[in-house]
Structures are given as C-alpha cells and as structure tokens.
N, C-alpha and C positions, 0 to 999 in steps of 0.2 A: 839288566832285562832279561827276564828267563821267558824262554819261548814256551809252549803247551809240550808241557814233557810227555813222554809216550805216545805220542799221536802218530797215525798211520802214516804222514808223510815226514816224520822226524828224519833229518839227514840231507834235505831236501832244502835248494837256497832258492828264492823267487827276489829278482832285482824288479822290483817294482816303479814304471816310470808312468804308472796311471793317475790320473786326476778326475774331478767329478766325482761320479756315481759309479757307471758301469766297472770299469778297471780295477778301481776299489775294491768294490765289492767280489770280484771274484780272488781277488789277493786275501779277502779278508776269509773268504770259504777256504783257501787253502792255507794261510796262517792257523784259522781254528782248527785244521785237521793236522798241524804239527809243523808245517813249513816254517823256516826261518825268512821272511818277509822283509826286506830290506825297502823302504819306501825313497826313493829320490824326491827331494822338493826342492825349489826355486828357494833361495836363500831372501830372507826378508818377507816374500810374500807367502811362498807355499803354496799348497793345493788351493786352488781359487773356491773350494768349499768349506775352506777354514774361515772364510767371511761373509758366506752366503745368509742372507738374512732377509724378513723375519723367518721362525720367532728370534726372540733375543736370548741368550744364555745365562744367566747369572748364577756367581759363585754361593756359597753358603751364609755369607754376607751381605747378600744382595746387591754385590755390585756388578754390574756388566763387565762382560769379559769378551774376549778374542774368539771363543768357542761357537761353533755352530752345530745344531743336531743332524746336520746332511751329513759333515765331516765325523762327528762322533760314532753315526748309524753304520760306517764303510770303512773303518779303520783300527779297528782292537786288531794286539796280537800284532803289533808291526814295531819296525826300527825307522825311527824317521833320520833322515842323512840331507843335509843342505847341499847341492851342488850346482853348480853354474858351469853346464853344459858347453854354453856360447864361448866358453875360453878354453882354451887350447889343455892346461891344467887338471880343467873339469871334465870336457871331455875323456882325455886319458883314463882319467879316476873310474869312469864308466866302463869305458873298456876293461881296467882290470880289474874292476867288480865284475864284468859280464864273466870273466874267464873264470872266479870262482862262484859261477852261478849255474844253477840246471834250466832255468826259464828267466826268460827275459820278457816282460808284460808292458806295454805301451799302447797309449791313446791318443797320439798327435794325430793330427790332419796328416794325409797322404803327402809324402815329401818332406815333411818339416824335418826327421831325422836326418835323412839323406844328406841335409846341408854341412852335418857334424859329423859323417861317417857312423851314424848310429842307428842306422837301419838294418834291415837284417841280412845284407851282403857285409857291411861294416864288422856286423856282432858277428857274423858267422866267420870271417876272416882269422878273429883271434879266439872264438870259441864256437869250433866247427860241429859240435855235440849239442850246441844251446837248443830250448825249445823258445821261439819267438814270436809270441802271439802279439798280432796287432789290431784292436779293436777301433772302428773310425765308423762313421754315420750310414755311408753309404758303400762300403768296402774299397779295395785295393784298385778295383777297374771299373770302368764302367762310365758313361756320360755323367753321372752324378758322383765322382768318385771325390772331387775336392772342394764339394761342396760341404757346409757345416750344417748341426742338426743338433736339437734336443729332445729329448722324451716324448713332448707332447708333439713334434714332427712326425715321429715314427708311431705316435698311436695313430694319428690320425692317416698318413698314409698308406700304413700297413692295412685299413679297414677296420681296425680296434675299435675307434670313435663311431663308425658305423653302426655298429650291433651293439653298441654301450648306452643306456637311456631308458626310458618310458618307449612303448611304442607310437604314442602320437607327439613326443617331445624333439630337442632336439639331440643330436650326436653329443656324447659326453666323452670327457677325457675321466680315465681310471683314477681314483683319488689317490696312488701314489705313483712313484716314476719307476711304473712296471717294465718298461721295455728296457732300461737299464740294469734291472733286477733281473730279468730273462736272459738278457746279456751275459750278463757278469756268471749266470748261474752255465750257459752255455760254453763260456770263457772255460770254467774253470774245469769243465767236461773233458775239453777238447786239449788243455794241458795236461790233465791225467794221462787221457789217449797217447798224445804226442811221448810222453815220458816212457809208457808202457812200449811203445813202439821202438824208441830209442833202446830200451833193453833189450828189446829179443832182437834186434837189428845191430845190435853191439855199437852204440855209440853215434847212430844217425840221427842229428838232428832235424828241425822244419819249422817253416814257417806257418803259422795260422792267422789266416786272413777272416775277420770275424766282423761283420755288419748289422748294427741296429736294427737296420730297416729288415735285413733277412731273417733276424732273429723274430723279429716282431712278429714277422708275414709265418714263418714257420710255427711261432706259438698260438696261431689263428686257428690250426688245429681243426677239429671238426667243422667250425665254421667255413671256412676256407674250402674244406673236403666237399662241405654243401653245394659252394657254387660252382666247384669242377664237375662234379657229378651231375648236377642238374641242372647247370645253367642258369639260376635262377639265382639273384642278389639275395644274401640273407638280410632278415628283417631286425630291428632292434626287438628284443623280447622282455624288457625291463627286467624283473627278479624272476621270470617263469623259466621253464627248459620247455623247449619244442614237442619232445615227443613223450610230456609226463604230465597229467593233469589232475588232481590238483598239484600244483607246484610253483608255489609263490611267496608272496608276503601276505598276510593278512593283518587286518587292523584290530587291536584290542582294547581293553578299558583304557590302557595305561601303556600304550608302547604298540611294538610290531613284531609280530611272529612269522617264520619261516616255516614253511609245511612242504613236506615231500612224501606225496601219498599216492605216486602215481603206479604203483605196482596193485593187482588187484584186492591182494591179503590185505596190503595196508589202507587200502581206501574203504574196506569193509570195516576194519578196527576205528579207523577216523568215523564213519559213519556212527556206529556203536557209541563211541566216546560223546559224540556232540548231539547225539539223542535224533540223530535222522535215520536209522538201519534202511528205511524203506528204500534209500536212493540208491542203496545197495541194487533192488530189484528193478529199477526205474530202467528199460530201456535205452535211455538215453547216457546211462552213466553205468550201464553192467560191468563193460572191459575196457579197458585202457584207449584201443581205438576209437569205444563209443564217446568216449569221456574227452579226446583230444577233439574231437569232430564238433563237440556240444560245449566246449569251453565256458562260454560266457554264459551257456541258462546254468550251468553248474557252480559257478563263481559267484553269481546272483545270490544262488542259494546258501552256501556256505557264509558267505562277508557278515550278515548281521547275526549270525551265531558266534563268531569269535568278537563281535562289540560287546557281547553278554557278559564276557568274565576275562579276566587279569590275563598278561603273559604268563606270571607264575604259574598259575592255575593249569593253561593248556598246556606249557610246558611239561608239567610232572603229569598230568593223566595222559597226554597221549603219547606221552615218552615211557611209560607204562605199558602202553598196550602195543608198544612194539611201533609206532610212527614215528617217522624222522623229523623233527622239527627243532628249531633253535632259535632264539630269542634274538632280536635285532641290538647288538651292543655298540657302545661306544666305546674309545679305548680305555676308559677307566674302569667301566664296567668287565672289559676283557681281563685286565690283569687283576680283577677280584676274583675270578672266576676262580672255583675252587678247583675244577680240573686243570687250569692254566697253571696255578700255584701249585697244585701238587708236581706237574710236569716240570717246574722250575722254568719258566719260560722269561721270567725276570731275573738277571743276576746282578748283584749289586757289588761295584768296584769304588777302589780308591782311587778319583783321578789325581792329575798332578797340581794344577789348578781349582778345579771346578769343589774338590773334596768328594764326597760320596755322589756316586754317579751309577746309575740304573741300566744295564744294558739289554736288548733283547736276545736271548741265547739262542746257538745254534741248534736247529731243530732235532739235527742226527743222533741219533744215540746208538753207540757202541758196546758190546758186550765186555770186549777185551782191551779196547782203549779210548776210554769214555772220554770226551772234549769237558775237561772241569778245567783248564786254565784261560782265564779272562783276564787278559791284561787292557788296560784303558788306553784308548788311541794318544799316541805320543805328543808331547809337544813339539813344536816346528825345530827341526835341527838336533832334538835331543839325544840321538845317539852316533852323530858323527864321530867325533876323535873316536868313541869305542869301536865303531865298524873297521874304520880305517887302522886302527891299532890291530884288533884281532883277524881281521881277514884281509889286510895287507902290509900288515907287519909294520906300520909306518911308524918312526917315533915321532915323539914331541917337536922337535926343531922342524922336522917335516911338513908335519899338521899345522904349525905356526905358519909357516911360509907360505903354503896353500890359502890359508885364513888371510894374508897378507895379500895375496894376490887376489883375491876375489872368488878365488874356483870354487873355495866352500863357503 
C-alpha cells in the first residue's frame, strides 16, 4: 500500500487505536495529509463500525458484504493491523510500534488501556517524545469521566439539540454524527500543535485529553456566547438567523429555497427581483433592525411570492442580482451539482471487496502538496504482516509464532 505521496505530513507515523467515529475521523484527516497511519484492530471482529448497519452495503454483484458506510467514511489511507493487546505478546507489539511512531491516538474508556500498560504513562516510558491523544466522552477527569456516551448524548447535553429544529417543534438531532466529526477535527488540530511544540522544545511529548462534551460545547460558539453575555437561554430558530431578516427557507412551486438577504443592499435587490420594490421604502422594513423587529409581517408578504415560481427560476434570478440563495438539496442533488463536480468532491477508488467505491474528498486544497491519493479503507488485518516486517523487522517465523499465540 502506498501512503499519500508528498503530503505535508509525509514522514510522520500515527499509531491509531481509535474505533467508532471521532478518533478514526481524526486519523483519516492526518492520513489524507500524508501521515502513515497504522490502524490497530482486534483480531476477527475489528473496529465496531465495520459491522454497524443499516444501511447494508452490497458488492458489484449485489451480494451483501461485511462493510459499513460508517467505517468506509472514516478509514481511508490507513493500514490495518490486527493485534490482541490483552495478550502479553500483543501488548509488547503495541509498545514496539509506539517507539516507531510520532503519535498515539486512542478512544478507549478512561482506565481501560492502563490495565495493559498502554496508557500515556506506559507508552511514554518507552517513547518519551510521543504525542498521545485520548478521546473520551467526558474527559479524563470529573464526576462523569467513566460514563459512556455516543454522539446523540453530546448533541443533547451540549445544548445543540435545544437550538436545532423549528421554533414551535421539538428539539432535534443534527442528521450526521456532528459531535464526532467536530471532536475529530479538534483532535487533528491538537495533534499538529503537539507535534509543533515537540519540534520547538526538542523532543518533549505530551498527553492530549479531549472530550466529546467539551468539543460540542465549544462548537456552540455564538449560541453559547448569547447565553453567557445576556443570561437568556437561546431558542430554536428553524432555518433562520437571529439578526438577519429575511434569512430562511421559502417554499417554491417545486421545492424549497434558502434566501439570505439580511443586508440592506441585498434586501433592495431581492425586492426588485420579486416585483415588490415598495417594500424597501416601508418604514417597517427599510433597515435591518426594522426587518428583525417586524419579521413576521415581512415573511407573510414574501412567502406567497416564492410559491409563484420554481426553485431554479428564483435561484438564477436572485443569484444574478447578488442575493445569496441556495436550493435545498438531497444528497443525490448535491453530487449532481456542477460546482460540486467541478471541485471533485466525489473521488472514485477501487475497493478490495466492493469494487468501485466513491468517497467524499478532503476539502483542503494545497497549492504545492495537493491531496490526490485516496487509498480505499483497508480490509481487516490487511497490512499486519507488512507493518511488522517493515516497521519492526520481524521475520516470517516470528510473525507465524505471534499468529499462533493469538497476539495477531
């Protein structure tokens, strides 16, 4: 297997003991950037996400496979090595690989790896300069530290669900595992900062303690600040924006269109295009604060107009006038859009068991070190022998003995 050639992180090795989504997403980002990521998985079963269904995944002949879209979404550009670290031989392999690695990333429950000497203290003893990143639900400390949790738990507990959904409807979960993804991005940033610090301080490693709850609350950003500054609990605002009107979804003849015309100049353009220029002179709507204060009256006037024509008509007409609008897409429409196709956000690869496989591209665009290598997610244990040979100089008889003992 070839890792992405010439990426900005070429030469770095990541030992990835991550499972499920947050940690694998973080290491996938690092792998896309050129790092060599060794994914450690349990023999036979592997990462839990390999088996998470629905939806079911079929090969090109229509046969049901053991793959899952969750695993495929977060594990490209990696090597899979199966190790049972509950056995002494397996634990020793992890420590040996740690000596050859720059980063150790894991998301086991607090205290789990300490039982096998694979916590930060145990790994640091053999690799003093390691950047060791732990991802947990609630962090390494505090009254909830040992509690389990999944993405929905943290969407609810961070307040994210409380501000998501229609104003008169129930709280809603974001339709992707957004807290996992946000935490994965924070983890990648933290790892890069740790590596930079190690470089400046000549080999000083450190432990990164990252929690999904902390990451979710940090991502609440301006809605959290709204509460901290005013003391008022933020409410759901549907598809709208608090300080900008109109800025929301409108129903057209054949679908929905998001219109963002809160700025005075854009509101004037909107009014001209839809044939209601007098609205700009109405004292209730002349300036942004006026429109915010009289939102309901304005939306009542605008909504019937959008229903008179199609999404495509309004999109083209308003875009030409400088108004920010966007159609509400489903994912088929997303990947059929000409801008999305131009940016090559779908990348096709050849998977070992699925055949042709489409992946979502990394959105980063480098001028000098483009991300142009997309190696499909590995099959379970695909690179065990290769890694032990290339990283630890193991001979075939040594590998056979480890396999016989159940360590790999």
